[in-house]
C-alpha positions as CSV (number, residue, x, y, z in Angstrom):
1,X,108.0,97.7,131.4
2,X,110.8,99.4,129.6
3,X,111.3,103.1,130.4
4,X,110.8,104.7,127.0
5,X,111.8,108.2,128.2
6,X,115.3,106.8,129.2
7,X,115.5,104.7,126.0
8,X,114.7,107.7,123.8
9,X,117.0,110.0,125.8
10,X,119.9,107.5,125.3
11,X,119.1,107.0,121.6
12,X,119.3,110.8,121.2
13,X,122.6,110.9,123.0
14,X,121.3,113.3,125.7
15,X,122.2,113.4,129.3
16,X,119.4,113.8,131.9
17,X,120.5,117.4,132.4
18,X,120.3,118.1,128.7
19,X,116.9,116.6,128.4
20,X,115.6,118.4,131.4
21,X,116.7,121.7,129.9
22,X,115.0,121.0,126.6
23,X,111.7,120.0,128.2
24,X,111.8,122.7,130.9
25,X,112.1,120.5,134.0
26,X,114.9,119.4,136.4
27,X,117.5,116.7,136.2
28,X,116.0,115.2,139.4
29,X,112.6,115.0,137.8
30,X,114.0,113.2,134.7
31,X,115.8,110.8,137.0
32,X,112.7,110.0,139.0
33,X,110.7,109.5,135.8
34,X,113.4,107.1,134.4
35,X,113.6,105.2,137.7
36,X,109.8,104.8,138.0
37,X,109.6,106.9,141.1
38,X,107.4,109.5,139.4
39,X,104.7,109.0,136.8
40,X,104.3,111.2,133.8
41,X,101.5,113.7,134.1
42,X,99.2,114.2,131.1
43,X,101.0,117.4,130.2
44,X,104.5,116.0,130.7
45,X,103.6,112.9,128.7
46,X,102.6,115.2,125.7
47,X,105.8,117.3,126.1
48,X,108.0,114.2,125.9
49,X,105.9,112.8,123.0
50,X,106.3,116.0,121.1
51,X,110.0,116.4,121.9
52,X,110.9,112.9,120.8
53,X,108.3,112.8,118.0
54,X,106.6,109.7,119.2
55,X,103.1,108.8,120.3
56,X,101.9,109.0,123.9
57,X,100.9,105.4,123.6
58,X,104.5,104.5,122.8
59,X,105.8,106.4,125.9
60,X,103.2,104.5,128.0
61,X,104.2,101.1,126.5
62,X,100.8,100.5,124.9
63,X,102.4,100.0,121.5
64,X,105.8,99.0,120.3
65,X,105.6,101.4,117.4
66,X,107.0,104.9,118.0
67,X,104.3,106.4,115.8
68,X,101.6,104.7,117.8
69,X,100.2,102.5,115.0
70,X,98.9,99.1,116.2
71,X,99.9,96.3,114.0
72,X,98.1,93.2,113.0
73,X,100.1,90.3,114.3
74,X,99.4,88.1,111.3
75,X,99.5,90.3,108.2
76,X,101.8,93.0,106.9
77,X,100.0,95.6,104.9
78,X,100.7,95.8,101.1
79,X,102.2,99.2,101.7
80,X,105.0,97.5,103.8
81,X,103.7,98.3,107.2
82,X,105.5,96.3,109.8
83,X,103.6,93.7,111.8
84,X,103.7,93.6,115.6
85,X,105.8,90.4,115.5
86,X,108.2,92.1,113.1
87,X,108.6,95.0,115.5
88,X,109.2,92.6,118.4
89,X,111.9,90.8,116.4
90,X,113.5,94.1,115.4
91,X,113.5,95.2,119.0
92,X,115.0,91.8,120.1
93,X,118.0,92.3,117.8
94,X,119.1,95.6,119.4
95,X,122.7,95.3,120.7
96,X,123.5,92.2,118.6
97,X,126.7,92.1,116.6
98,X,126.8,92.0,112.8
99,X,127.8,88.4,113.0
100,X,124.8,87.6,115.2
101,X,122.6,89.3,112.7
102,X,124.1,87.4,109.8
103,X,123.4,84.1,111.7
104,X,119.8,85.2,112.3
105,X,119.4,86.0,108.6
106,X,120.9,82.6,107.6
107,X,118.3,80.9,109.9
108,X,115.5,82.9,108.4
109,X,116.6,81.8,104.9
110,X,116.8,78.2,106.1
111,X,113.2,78.5,107.4
112,X,112.0,79.9,104.1
113,X,113.5,77.1,102.1
114,X,112.0,74.5,104.5
115,X,108.6,76.2,104.1
116,X,108.8,75.8,100.3
117,X,109.3,72.0,100.5
């Protein structure tokens, strides 16, 4: 399972020490949480969720959506809500180059045209 605390800390350009200071804990505690040597307590789980503005379910890996919504795999809502598979595809593209993303987009367009035939 991905360590969401570490992921969010890095996305927010924080060191372990900076995060520890912001959530009133120690750098050693942050390190142990990120390395899976210490589990989040109920209170620390809520502190991290509040600090990063994500759901506790997201921190626990129960959802791939930071806001905790569970998505229907088959249908996107008419309001544009992203489906679970779309979140997974988005997550899979992290770290790819622009050129890689353009190739993926070209392949998607190819699949769409094939579907229309």
